[in-house]
MARLO-427673 format. One record per atom (N, C-alpha, C): residue number from 1; x, y, z. Coordinates in nm, 2 decimals. Each point is the difference from the previous one (the first is absolute). Example, Ala and Ser with C-alpha at 12.3 -4.5 7.8 and 13.67 -1.06 7.14 Angstrom:
BEGIN
+-----+--------+--------+--------+
| num |     c1 |     c2 |     c3 |
+-----+--------+--------+--------+
|   1 |   1.32 |  -0.57 |   0.78 |
|   1 |  -0.09 |   0.12 |   0.00 |
|   1 |   0.09 |   0.12 |   0.00 |
|   2 |  -0.04 |   0.11 |  -0.07 |
|   2 |   0.09 |   0.11 |   0.00 |
|   2 |  -0.08 |   0.11 |   0.08 |
+-----+--------+--------+--------+
//
This chain:
BEGIN
+-----+--------+--------+--------+
| num |     c1 |     c2 |     c3 |
+-----+--------+--------+--------+
|   1 |  10.59 |  10.56 |   8.15 |
|   1 |   0.12 |   0.07 |   0.01 |
|   1 |   0.12 |  -0.10 |   0.00 |
|   2 |   0.10 |   0.03 |  -0.07 |
|   2 |   0.11 |  -0.09 |  -0.01 |
|   2 |   0.12 |   0.05 |   0.09 |
|   3 |  -0.03 |   0.00 |   0.13 |
|   3 |   0.10 |   0.05 |   0.09 |
|   3 |  -0.03 |  -0.06 |   0.14 |
|   4 |   0.07 |   0.04 |   0.10 |
|   4 |  -0.03 |  -0.04 |   0.14 |
|   4 |   0.04 |   0.10 |   0.09 |
|   5 |  -0.06 |   0.00 |   0.12 |
|   5 |   0.05 |   0.07 |   0.11 |
|   5 |   0.02 |  -0.09 |   0.12 |
|   6 |   0.10 |   0.02 |   0.07 |
|   6 |   0.02 |  -0.09 |   0.12 |
|   6 |  -0.06 |   0.06 |   0.12 |
|   7 |  -0.05 |  -0.09 |   0.09 |
|   7 |  -0.06 |   0.05 |   0.13 |
|   7 |   0.10 |   0.04 |   0.09 |
|   8 |  -0.02 |   0.10 |   0.08 |
|   8 |  -0.12 |   0.08 |   0.01 |
|   8 |   0.00 |   0.11 |  -0.11 |
|   9 |  -0.12 |   0.01 |  -0.07 |
|   9 |  -0.01 |   0.10 |  -0.11 |
|   9 |  -0.02 |   0.13 |   0.06 |
|  10 |   0.07 |   0.09 |  -0.05 |
|  10 |   0.00 |   0.15 |   0.04 |
|  10 |  -0.10 |   0.07 |  -0.10 |
|  11 |  -0.08 |   0.08 |   0.04 |
|  11 |  -0.09 |   0.07 |  -0.08 |
|  11 |   0.06 |   0.07 |  -0.12 |
|  12 |   0.11 |   0.07 |   0.03 |
|  12 |   0.07 |   0.07 |  -0.11 |
|  12 |   0.06 |  -0.09 |  -0.11 |
|  13 |   0.04 |  -0.12 |   0.04 |
|  13 |   0.05 |  -0.10 |  -0.09 |
|  13 |  -0.11 |  -0.05 |  -0.09 |
|  14 |  -0.12 |  -0.03 |   0.06 |
|  14 |  -0.11 |  -0.04 |  -0.07 |
|  14 |  -0.04 |   0.10 |  -0.10 |
|  15 |  -0.01 |   0.12 |   0.04 |
|  15 |  -0.03 |   0.11 |  -0.09 |
|  15 |   0.09 |   0.01 |  -0.12 |
|  16 |   0.13 |  -0.01 |   0.02 |
|  16 |   0.10 |   0.01 |  -0.10 |
|  16 |  -0.02 |  -0.12 |  -0.10 |
|  17 |  -0.03 |  -0.12 |   0.06 |
|  17 |  -0.02 |  -0.12 |  -0.08 |
|  17 |  -0.12 |   0.01 |  -0.09 |
|  18 |  -0.11 |   0.05 |   0.06 |
|  18 |  -0.12 |   0.02 |  -0.08 |
|  18 |   0.02 |   0.10 |  -0.12 |
|  19 |   0.06 |   0.11 |   0.04 |
|  19 |   0.03 |   0.10 |  -0.11 |
|  19 |   0.09 |  -0.06 |  -0.11 |
|  20 |   0.09 |  -0.08 |   0.04 |
|  20 |   0.09 |  -0.06 |  -0.10 |
|  20 |  -0.08 |  -0.09 |  -0.10 |
|  21 |  -0.10 |  -0.07 |   0.05 |
|  21 |  -0.07 |  -0.10 |  -0.08 |
|  21 |  -0.13 |   0.04 |  -0.06 |
|  22 |  -0.06 |   0.11 |   0.05 |
|  22 |  -0.12 |   0.04 |  -0.06 |
|  22 |   0.02 |   0.08 |  -0.12 |
|  23 |  -0.08 |  -0.03 |  -0.11 |
|  23 |   0.02 |   0.08 |  -0.12 |
|  23 |  -0.04 |   0.15 |   0.02 |
|  24 |   0.08 |   0.09 |  -0.05 |
|  24 |  -0.02 |   0.14 |   0.02 |
|  24 |  -0.10 |   0.07 |  -0.10 |
|  25 |   0.00 |  -0.05 |  -0.12 |
|  25 |  -0.08 |   0.07 |  -0.11 |
|  25 |  -0.13 |  -0.07 |   0.00 |
|  26 |  -0.11 |   0.08 |   0.01 |
|  26 |  -0.14 |  -0.06 |  -0.01 |
|  26 |  -0.04 |  -0.09 |   0.11 |
|  27 |   0.08 |   0.00 |   0.10 |
|  27 |  -0.05 |  -0.09 |   0.12 |
|  27 |  -0.10 |   0.07 |   0.07 |
|  28 |  -0.10 |  -0.08 |   0.05 |
|  28 |  -0.11 |   0.06 |   0.08 |
|  28 |   0.05 |   0.07 |   0.12 |
|  29 |  -0.05 |   0.11 |   0.04 |
|  29 |   0.03 |   0.07 |   0.12 |
|  29 |  -0.11 |  -0.02 |   0.10 |
|  30 |   0.02 |   0.03 |   0.13 |
|  30 |  -0.10 |   0.00 |   0.10 |
|  30 |  -0.12 |   0.08 |  -0.04 |
|  31 |   0.02 |   0.11 |  -0.07 |
|  31 |  -0.12 |   0.09 |  -0.04 |
|  31 |  -0.08 |  -0.06 |  -0.11 |
|  32 |   0.05 |  -0.11 |  -0.07 |
|  32 |  -0.08 |  -0.06 |  -0.11 |
|  32 |  -0.09 |  -0.11 |   0.05 |
|  33 |   0.01 |  -0.03 |   0.13 |
|  33 |  -0.09 |  -0.10 |   0.06 |
|  33 |  -0.11 |   0.07 |   0.07 |
|  34 |  -0.12 |  -0.06 |  -0.01 |
|  34 |  -0.11 |   0.06 |   0.08 |
|  34 |  -0.01 |  -0.07 |   0.14 |
|  35 |  -0.09 |   0.06 |   0.08 |
|  35 |  -0.01 |  -0.05 |   0.14 |
|  35 |  -0.03 |  -0.15 |   0.00 |
|  36 |  -0.09 |  -0.04 |  -0.09 |
|  36 |  -0.04 |  -0.15 |   0.00 |
|  36 |   0.12 |  -0.09 |  -0.03 |
|  37 |   0.10 |   0.05 |  -0.08 |
|  37 |   0.11 |  -0.08 |  -0.03 |
|  37 |   0.09 |  -0.02 |   0.12 |
|  38 |  -0.01 |   0.08 |   0.10 |
|  38 |   0.09 |   0.00 |   0.11 |
|  38 |  -0.07 |  -0.05 |   0.13 |
|  39 |  -0.12 |  -0.06 |  -0.01 |
|  39 |  -0.07 |  -0.05 |   0.11 |
|  39 |   0.09 |  -0.12 |   0.06 |
|  40 |  -0.01 |   0.00 |   0.13 |
|  40 |   0.08 |  -0.11 |   0.07 |
|  40 |  -0.09 |  -0.13 |  -0.01 |
|  41 |   0.06 |  -0.10 |  -0.04 |
|  41 |  -0.06 |  -0.14 |  -0.01 |
|  41 |   0.06 |  -0.09 |   0.10 |
|  42 |  -0.08 |  -0.08 |   0.06 |
|  42 |   0.06 |  -0.10 |   0.09 |
|  42 |   0.08 |  -0.10 |  -0.07 |
|  43 |   0.13 |   0.00 |   0.01 |
|  43 |   0.09 |  -0.08 |  -0.07 |
|  43 |  -0.03 |  -0.15 |   0.00 |
|  44 |  -0.03 |  -0.04 |   0.12 |
|  44 |  -0.02 |  -0.15 |   0.02 |
|  44 |  -0.12 |  -0.05 |  -0.08 |
|  45 |  -0.11 |   0.09 |  -0.01 |
|  45 |  -0.12 |  -0.04 |  -0.08 |
|  45 |   0.04 |  -0.01 |  -0.15 |
|  46 |   0.07 |   0.10 |  -0.04 |
|  46 |   0.04 |   0.00 |  -0.14 |
|  46 |   0.09 |  -0.13 |  -0.03 |
|  47 |   0.10 |  -0.02 |   0.08 |
|  47 |   0.09 |  -0.10 |  -0.02 |
|  47 |  -0.06 |  -0.14 |   0.01 |
|  48 |  -0.09 |  -0.02 |   0.10 |
|  48 |  -0.06 |  -0.13 |   0.01 |
|  48 |  -0.10 |  -0.02 |  -0.11 |
|  49 |  -0.05 |   0.10 |  -0.06 |
|  49 |  -0.09 |  -0.02 |  -0.10 |
|  49 |   0.06 |  -0.01 |  -0.14 |
|  50 |   0.12 |   0.06 |  -0.03 |
|  50 |   0.06 |   0.00 |  -0.13 |
|  50 |   0.14 |  -0.04 |   0.00 |
|  51 |   0.08 |   0.02 |   0.10 |
|  51 |   0.14 |  -0.03 |   0.00 |
|  51 |   0.04 |  -0.08 |   0.12 |
|  52 |  -0.05 |  -0.11 |   0.02 |
|  52 |   0.04 |  -0.08 |   0.12 |
|  52 |   0.14 |  -0.05 |  -0.02 |
|  53 |   0.03 |  -0.03 |  -0.12 |
|  53 |   0.13 |  -0.06 |  -0.04 |
|  53 |   0.06 |   0.04 |  -0.13 |
|  54 |   0.11 |   0.06 |   0.00 |
|  54 |   0.07 |   0.05 |  -0.12 |
|  54 |   0.08 |  -0.12 |  -0.06 |
|  55 |  -0.06 |  -0.06 |  -0.10 |
|  55 |   0.06 |  -0.12 |  -0.06 |
|  55 |   0.14 |   0.02 |  -0.06 |
|  56 |   0.03 |   0.12 |  -0.03 |
|  56 |   0.13 |   0.03 |  -0.06 |
|  56 |   0.11 |   0.04 |   0.09 |
|  57 |  -0.03 |   0.03 |   0.12 |
|  57 |   0.10 |   0.05 |   0.10 |
|  57 |   0.11 |  -0.09 |   0.01 |
|  58 |  -0.03 |  -0.13 |   0.03 |
|  58 |   0.11 |  -0.10 |   0.02 |
|  58 |   0.08 |  -0.02 |  -0.13 |
|  59 |  -0.07 |   0.00 |  -0.11 |
|  59 |   0.07 |  -0.02 |  -0.13 |
|  59 |   0.10 |   0.11 |  -0.02 |
|  60 |  -0.05 |   0.12 |   0.03 |
|  60 |   0.09 |   0.12 |  -0.01 |
|  60 |   0.13 |  -0.02 |   0.08 |
|  61 |  -0.01 |  -0.06 |   0.12 |
|  61 |   0.10 |  -0.01 |   0.09 |
|  61 |   0.10 |  -0.12 |  -0.03 |
|  62 |  -0.06 |  -0.12 |  -0.04 |
|  62 |   0.09 |  -0.11 |  -0.02 |
|  62 |   0.00 |  -0.07 |  -0.14 |
|  63 |  -0.08 |   0.06 |  -0.08 |
|  63 |  -0.01 |  -0.06 |  -0.14 |
|  63 |  -0.12 |  -0.09 |  -0.02 |
|  64 |   0.00 |  -0.06 |  -0.12 |
|  64 |  -0.11 |  -0.09 |  -0.05 |
|  64 |   0.01 |  -0.14 |   0.03 |
|  65 |   0.11 |  -0.05 |   0.06 |
|  65 |   0.02 |  -0.15 |   0.01 |
|  65 |  -0.11 |  -0.06 |   0.09 |
|  66 |  -0.08 |  -0.08 |  -0.04 |
|  66 |  -0.11 |  -0.06 |   0.07 |
|  66 |   0.03 |  -0.07 |   0.13 |
|  67 |   0.11 |  -0.07 |   0.00 |
|  67 |   0.05 |  -0.07 |   0.12 |
|  67 |   0.04 |   0.09 |   0.11 |
|  68 |   0.07 |   0.11 |  -0.03 |
|  68 |   0.04 |   0.10 |   0.10 |
|  68 |  -0.12 |   0.08 |   0.05 |
|  69 |  -0.09 |   0.03 |  -0.09 |
|  69 |  -0.12 |   0.07 |   0.04 |
|  69 |  -0.08 |  -0.08 |   0.10 |
|  70 |  -0.02 |  -0.13 |  -0.03 |
|  70 |  -0.07 |  -0.09 |   0.08 |
|  70 |   0.07 |  -0.01 |   0.14 |
|  71 |   0.13 |  -0.01 |   0.00 |
|  71 |   0.07 |  -0.01 |   0.13 |
|  71 |  -0.02 |   0.12 |   0.08 |
|  72 |   0.01 |   0.12 |  -0.06 |
|  72 |  -0.02 |   0.12 |   0.08 |
|  72 |  -0.14 |   0.01 |   0.06 |
|  73 |  -0.10 |  -0.04 |  -0.09 |
|  73 |  -0.14 |   0.00 |   0.05 |
|  73 |  -0.02 |  -0.09 |   0.11 |
|  74 |   0.05 |  -0.12 |  -0.01 |
|  74 |  -0.02 |  -0.10 |   0.10 |
|  74 |   0.07 |   0.05 |   0.13 |
|  75 |   0.12 |   0.05 |   0.00 |
|  75 |   0.07 |   0.05 |   0.12 |
|  75 |  -0.08 |   0.12 |   0.06 |
|  76 |  -0.06 |   0.08 |  -0.09 |
|  76 |  -0.09 |   0.11 |   0.06 |
|  76 |  -0.12 |  -0.05 |   0.07 |
|  77 |  -0.07 |  -0.10 |  -0.06 |
|  77 |  -0.11 |  -0.06 |   0.07 |
|  77 |   0.03 |  -0.05 |   0.14 |
|  78 |   0.10 |  -0.08 |   0.01 |
|  78 |   0.05 |  -0.06 |   0.12 |
|  78 |   0.03 |   0.12 |   0.11 |
|  79 |   0.08 |   0.09 |  -0.05 |
|  79 |   0.04 |   0.11 |   0.09 |
|  79 |  -0.11 |   0.08 |   0.04 |
|  80 |  -0.09 |   0.04 |  -0.09 |
|  80 |  -0.12 |   0.08 |   0.02 |
|  80 |  -0.09 |  -0.06 |   0.11 |
|  81 |  -0.03 |  -0.13 |  -0.02 |
|  81 |  -0.09 |  -0.07 |   0.09 |
|  81 |   0.06 |  -0.01 |   0.14 |
|  82 |   0.13 |  -0.02 |   0.01 |
|  82 |   0.07 |  -0.01 |   0.13 |
|  82 |   0.00 |   0.14 |   0.06 |
|  83 |   0.03 |   0.10 |  -0.07 |
|  83 |   0.01 |   0.14 |   0.05 |
|  83 |  -0.14 |   0.05 |   0.05 |
|  84 |  -0.11 |  -0.03 |  -0.07 |
|  84 |  -0.13 |   0.04 |   0.03 |
|  84 |  -0.04 |  -0.08 |   0.13 |
|  85 |   0.04 |  -0.12 |   0.01 |
|  85 |  -0.02 |  -0.08 |   0.13 |
|  85 |   0.06 |   0.08 |   0.12 |
|  86 |   0.13 |   0.04 |  -0.02 |
|  86 |   0.07 |   0.07 |   0.10 |
|  86 |  -0.07 |   0.14 |   0.03 |
|  87 |  -0.05 |   0.06 |  -0.10 |
|  87 |  -0.07 |   0.12 |   0.01 |
|  87 |  -0.13 |  -0.01 |   0.08 |
|  88 |  -0.07 |  -0.11 |  -0.02 |
|  88 |  -0.13 |  -0.03 |   0.07 |
|  88 |   0.04 |  -0.01 |   0.15 |
|  89 |   0.10 |  -0.07 |   0.03 |
|  89 |   0.04 |  -0.02 |   0.14 |
|  89 |   0.04 |   0.13 |   0.07 |
|  90 |   0.08 |   0.08 |  -0.07 |
|  90 |   0.04 |   0.13 |   0.05 |
|  90 |  -0.12 |   0.09 |   0.02 |
|  91 |  -0.10 |   0.00 |  -0.10 |
|  91 |  -0.12 |   0.08 |   0.01 |
|  91 |  -0.08 |  -0.04 |   0.13 |
|  92 |  -0.02 |  -0.13 |   0.01 |
|  92 |  -0.08 |  -0.05 |   0.11 |
|  92 |   0.07 |   0.03 |   0.14 |
|  93 |   0.13 |   0.00 |   0.00 |
|  93 |   0.08 |   0.03 |   0.12 |
|  93 |   0.01 |   0.15 |   0.03 |
|  94 |  -0.04 |   0.08 |  -0.10 |
|  94 |   0.01 |   0.15 |   0.01 |
|  94 |   0.14 |   0.05 |  -0.02 |
|  95 |   0.09 |  -0.08 |  -0.06 |
|  95 |   0.13 |   0.03 |  -0.02 |
|  95 |   0.02 |   0.08 |  -0.13 |
|  96 |  -0.02 |   0.13 |   0.01 |
|  96 |   0.00 |   0.08 |  -0.13 |
|  96 |   0.13 |   0.02 |  -0.05 |
|  97 |   0.11 |  -0.01 |   0.08 |
|  97 |   0.13 |   0.02 |  -0.06 |
|  97 |   0.04 |  -0.12 |  -0.08 |
|  98 |  -0.03 |  -0.12 |   0.05 |
|  98 |   0.03 |  -0.12 |  -0.08 |
|  98 |  -0.09 |   0.00 |  -0.13 |
|  99 |  -0.12 |   0.03 |   0.02 |
|  99 |  -0.10 |   0.00 |  -0.11 |
|  99 |   0.05 |   0.10 |  -0.11 |
| 100 |   0.04 |   0.12 |   0.04 |
| 100 |   0.06 |   0.10 |  -0.09 |
| 100 |   0.12 |  -0.05 |  -0.08 |
| 101 |   0.09 |  -0.07 |   0.07 |
| 101 |   0.12 |  -0.05 |  -0.06 |
| 101 |  -0.03 |  -0.11 |  -0.10 |
| 102 |  -0.10 |  -0.09 |   0.04 |
| 102 |  -0.04 |  -0.11 |  -0.09 |
| 102 |  -0.07 |   0.06 |  -0.13 |
| 103 |  -0.08 |   0.10 |   0.02 |
| 103 |  -0.07 |   0.06 |  -0.11 |
| 103 |   0.10 |   0.07 |  -0.10 |
| 104 |   0.10 |   0.06 |   0.06 |
| 104 |   0.10 |   0.06 |  -0.09 |
| 104 |   0.07 |  -0.10 |  -0.08 |
| 105 |   0.04 |  -0.11 |   0.06 |
| 105 |   0.07 |  -0.11 |  -0.07 |
| 105 |  -0.08 |  -0.06 |  -0.11 |
| 106 |  -0.13 |  -0.03 |   0.04 |
| 106 |  -0.09 |  -0.06 |  -0.11 |
| 106 |  -0.03 |   0.10 |  -0.11 |
| 107 |  -0.01 |   0.13 |   0.03 |
| 107 |  -0.03 |   0.10 |  -0.10 |
| 107 |   0.11 |   0.00 |  -0.11 |
| 108 |   0.12 |  -0.01 |   0.04 |
| 108 |   0.11 |   0.00 |  -0.10 |
| 108 |  -0.01 |  -0.12 |  -0.09 |
| 109 |  -0.02 |  -0.12 |   0.05 |
| 109 |  -0.01 |  -0.12 |  -0.09 |
| 109 |  -0.13 |   0.01 |  -0.08 |
| 110 |  -0.11 |   0.06 |   0.05 |
| 110 |  -0.12 |   0.01 |  -0.08 |
| 110 |   0.02 |   0.08 |  -0.12 |
| 111 |   0.07 |   0.11 |   0.01 |
| 111 |   0.03 |   0.09 |  -0.11 |
| 111 |   0.09 |  -0.07 |  -0.10 |
| 112 |   0.10 |  -0.07 |   0.04 |
| 112 |   0.08 |  -0.07 |  -0.09 |
| 112 |  -0.07 |  -0.10 |  -0.08 |
| 113 |  -0.09 |  -0.08 |   0.06 |
| 113 |  -0.08 |  -0.10 |  -0.07 |
| 113 |  -0.11 |   0.05 |  -0.08 |
| 114 |  -0.05 |   0.13 |   0.03 |
| 114 |  -0.11 |   0.06 |  -0.07 |
| 114 |  -0.13 |   0.00 |   0.08 |
| 115 |   0.00 |  -0.04 |   0.13 |
| 115 |  -0.12 |  -0.01 |   0.08 |
| 115 |  -0.02 |   0.15 |   0.05 |
| 116 |  -0.05 |   0.08 |  -0.09 |
| 116 |  -0.02 |   0.14 |   0.02 |
| 116 |  -0.10 |   0.04 |   0.12 |
| 117 |  -0.11 |  -0.06 |   0.00 |
| 117 |  -0.10 |   0.03 |   0.11 |
| 117 |   0.04 |  -0.05 |   0.13 |
| 118 |   0.06 |  -0.12 |   0.00 |
| 118 |   0.05 |  -0.06 |   0.13 |
| 118 |   0.12 |   0.09 |   0.05 |
| 119 |   0.08 |   0.05 |  -0.08 |
| 119 |   0.11 |   0.08 |   0.04 |
| 119 |  -0.06 |   0.14 |   0.06 |
| 120 |  -0.10 |   0.05 |  -0.06 |
| 120 |  -0.07 |   0.12 |   0.05 |
| 120 |  -0.06 |  -0.03 |   0.14 |
| 121 |  -0.06 |  -0.12 |   0.02 |
| 121 |  -0.06 |  -0.03 |   0.13 |
| 121 |   0.12 |  -0.01 |   0.11 |
| 122 |   0.11 |  -0.05 |  -0.05 |
| 122 |   0.11 |  -0.01 |   0.10 |
| 122 |   0.05 |   0.14 |   0.04 |
| 123 |   0.00 |   0.09 |  -0.10 |
| 123 |   0.05 |   0.13 |   0.02 |
| 123 |  -0.10 |   0.08 |   0.10 |
| 124 |  -0.12 |  -0.03 |  -0.02 |
| 124 |  -0.10 |   0.06 |   0.09 |
| 124 |   0.02 |  -0.05 |   0.15 |
| 125 |   0.02 |  -0.13 |   0.01 |
| 125 |   0.02 |  -0.05 |   0.13 |
| 125 |   0.13 |   0.06 |   0.07 |
| 126 |   0.10 |   0.00 |  -0.09 |
| 126 |   0.13 |   0.06 |   0.06 |
| 126 |  -0.02 |   0.15 |   0.04 |
| 127 |  -0.07 |   0.07 |  -0.08 |
| 127 |  -0.02 |   0.14 |   0.04 |
| 127 |  -0.09 |   0.02 |   0.12 |
| 128 |  -0.09 |  -0.09 |   0.02 |
| 128 |  -0.10 |   0.01 |   0.11 |
| 128 |   0.07 |   0.01 |   0.13 |
| 129 |   0.10 |  -0.09 |   0.02 |
| 129 |   0.09 |   0.00 |   0.12 |
| 129 |  -0.08 |  -0.01 |   0.13 |
| 130 |   0.06 |   0.05 |   0.11 |
| 130 |  -0.06 |  -0.03 |   0.13 |
| 130 |  -0.12 |   0.09 |   0.03 |
| 131 |  -0.03 |   0.10 |  -0.08 |
| 131 |  -0.11 |   0.09 |   0.02 |
| 131 |  -0.13 |  -0.06 |  -0.05 |
| 132 |   0.01 |  -0.12 |  -0.06 |
| 132 |  -0.12 |  -0.07 |  -0.06 |
| 132 |  -0.08 |  -0.07 |   0.11 |
| 133 |  -0.13 |   0.02 |   0.00 |
| 133 |  -0.08 |  -0.07 |   0.10 |
| 133 |  -0.02 |  -0.15 |  -0.05 |
| 134 |  -0.03 |  -0.09 |   0.10 |
| 134 |  -0.01 |  -0.14 |  -0.04 |
| 134 |  -0.11 |  -0.02 |  -0.11 |
| 135 |  -0.11 |   0.07 |   0.00 |
| 135 |  -0.10 |  -0.01 |  -0.10 |
| 135 |   0.05 |   0.04 |  -0.14 |
| 136 |   0.08 |   0.11 |   0.00 |
| 136 |   0.06 |   0.05 |  -0.12 |
| 136 |   0.09 |  -0.10 |  -0.06 |
| 137 |   0.09 |  -0.06 |   0.09 |
| 137 |   0.10 |  -0.10 |  -0.04 |
| 137 |  -0.07 |  -0.13 |  -0.05 |
| 138 |  -0.11 |  -0.03 |   0.06 |
| 138 |  -0.08 |  -0.12 |  -0.05 |
| 138 |  -0.05 |   0.03 |  -0.14 |
| 139 |  -0.05 |   0.12 |  -0.03 |
| 139 |  -0.04 |   0.04 |  -0.13 |
| 139 |   0.11 |  -0.01 |  -0.10 |
| 140 |   0.12 |   0.05 |   0.03 |
| 140 |   0.12 |   0.00 |  -0.08 |
| 140 |   0.04 |  -0.14 |  -0.03 |
| 141 |   0.00 |  -0.09 |   0.11 |
| 141 |   0.04 |  -0.13 |  -0.02 |
| 141 |  -0.10 |  -0.08 |  -0.09 |
| 142 |  -0.13 |   0.04 |   0.01 |
| 142 |  -0.10 |  -0.06 |  -0.09 |
| 142 |   0.02 |   0.03 |  -0.14 |
| 143 |   0.04 |   0.13 |  -0.03 |
| 143 |   0.03 |   0.04 |  -0.14 |
| 143 |   0.12 |  -0.08 |  -0.04 |
| 144 |   0.10 |  -0.02 |   0.08 |
| 144 |   0.12 |  -0.07 |  -0.03 |
| 144 |  -0.04 |  -0.15 |  -0.04 |
| 145 |  -0.08 |  -0.06 |   0.08 |
| 145 |  -0.05 |  -0.14 |  -0.03 |
| 145 |  -0.07 |  -0.01 |  -0.13 |
| 146 |  -0.08 |   0.10 |  -0.03 |
| 146 |  -0.08 |   0.00 |  -0.13 |
| 146 |   0.10 |   0.01 |  -0.12 |
| 147 |   0.09 |   0.10 |   0.02 |
| 147 |   0.11 |   0.02 |  -0.11 |
| 147 |   0.08 |  -0.13 |  -0.02 |
| 148 |   0.04 |  -0.06 |   0.11 |
| 148 |   0.08 |  -0.13 |   0.00 |
| 148 |  -0.08 |  -0.10 |  -0.08 |
| 149 |  -0.13 |  -0.02 |   0.03 |
| 149 |  -0.08 |  -0.10 |  -0.07 |
| 149 |  -0.01 |   0.03 |  -0.15 |
| 150 |  -0.01 |   0.13 |  -0.04 |
| 150 |  -0.01 |   0.03 |  -0.14 |
| 150 |   0.14 |  -0.03 |  -0.07 |
| 151 |   0.10 |   0.03 |   0.07 |
| 151 |   0.14 |  -0.03 |  -0.06 |
| 151 |   0.02 |  -0.15 |  -0.01 |
| 152 |  -0.03 |  -0.07 |   0.10 |
| 152 |   0.01 |  -0.15 |   0.00 |
| 152 |  -0.08 |  -0.06 |  -0.12 |
| 153 |  -0.12 |   0.05 |  -0.02 |
| 153 |  -0.08 |  -0.05 |  -0.11 |
| 153 |   0.06 |   0.04 |  -0.13 |
| 154 |   0.05 |   0.11 |  -0.01 |
| 154 |   0.07 |   0.05 |  -0.12 |
| 154 |   0.13 |  -0.09 |  -0.03 |
| 155 |   0.08 |  -0.02 |   0.10 |
| 155 |   0.12 |  -0.07 |  -0.02 |
| 155 |  -0.03 |  -0.15 |  -0.03 |
| 156 |  -0.10 |  -0.05 |   0.06 |
| 156 |  -0.03 |  -0.14 |  -0.03 |
| 156 |  -0.04 |  -0.03 |  -0.14 |
| 157 |  -0.04 |   0.11 |  -0.07 |
| 157 |  -0.03 |  -0.02 |  -0.14 |
| 157 |   0.11 |   0.00 |  -0.10 |
| 158 |   0.12 |   0.02 |   0.05 |
| 158 |   0.12 |   0.01 |  -0.08 |
| 158 |   0.03 |  -0.15 |  -0.04 |
| 159 |   0.01 |  -0.02 |  -0.14 |
| 159 |   0.03 |  -0.13 |  -0.05 |
| 159 |   0.14 |  -0.05 |   0.05 |
| 160 |   0.10 |   0.09 |   0.00 |
| 160 |   0.13 |  -0.04 |   0.05 |
| 160 |   0.00 |  -0.04 |   0.14 |
| 161 |  -0.08 |   0.07 |   0.08 |
| 161 |   0.00 |  -0.04 |   0.14 |
| 161 |  -0.08 |  -0.13 |   0.02 |
| 162 |  -0.11 |  -0.03 |  -0.08 |
| 162 |  -0.06 |  -0.13 |   0.01 |
| 162 |   0.09 |  -0.11 |  -0.05 |
| 163 |   0.07 |   0.02 |  -0.10 |
| 163 |   0.09 |  -0.09 |  -0.06 |
| 163 |   0.11 |  -0.03 |   0.11 |
| 164 |   0.06 |   0.10 |   0.07 |
| 164 |   0.09 |  -0.02 |   0.10 |
| 164 |  -0.05 |  -0.08 |   0.11 |
| 165 |  -0.12 |   0.03 |   0.05 |
| 165 |  -0.06 |  -0.08 |   0.10 |
| 165 |  -0.03 |  -0.15 |  -0.04 |
| 166 |  -0.04 |  -0.02 |  -0.12 |
| 166 |  -0.03 |  -0.13 |  -0.05 |
| 166 |   0.13 |  -0.09 |  -0.01 |
| 167 |   0.12 |   0.06 |  -0.02 |
| 167 |   0.12 |  -0.07 |  -0.01 |
| 167 |   0.07 |  -0.02 |   0.13 |
| 168 |  -0.05 |   0.06 |   0.11 |
| 168 |   0.06 |  -0.02 |   0.13 |
| 168 |  -0.03 |  -0.14 |   0.06 |
+-----+--------+--------+--------+
//
């Protein structure tokens, strides 16, 4: 979609935007999908398996200049590691309000950089809130740690980032 909606998104605004951008002729309708097509899939499993990191997200945002891409990636790594450390402390202290706020902040930067699965983990933690049991939160934090490890591995493979680190 080549458009945007500002938060908070209202349902009617979303509907209007979708109608504006969906093709009307020959577009599949809900009736053209079978029950198997609409099965709910665990998003995190799909994303960790196939879309841990959207390599094009940052390029779409800031362009193709290698130095700028490397700088954004490096800043993300530092910020994400620091935020996850703060999240660990908040989780171990049982401070769900702080944990939720940190998850929200990290989720935004994850989506900007292309860390799709990590952003989804953050959103799950944010939505869990104070009603989440300690064992459930431990599971969510474990998923977050796994997604972070995958993203760090992926980011460390970027030639521009390696070059940037070598020249420091």
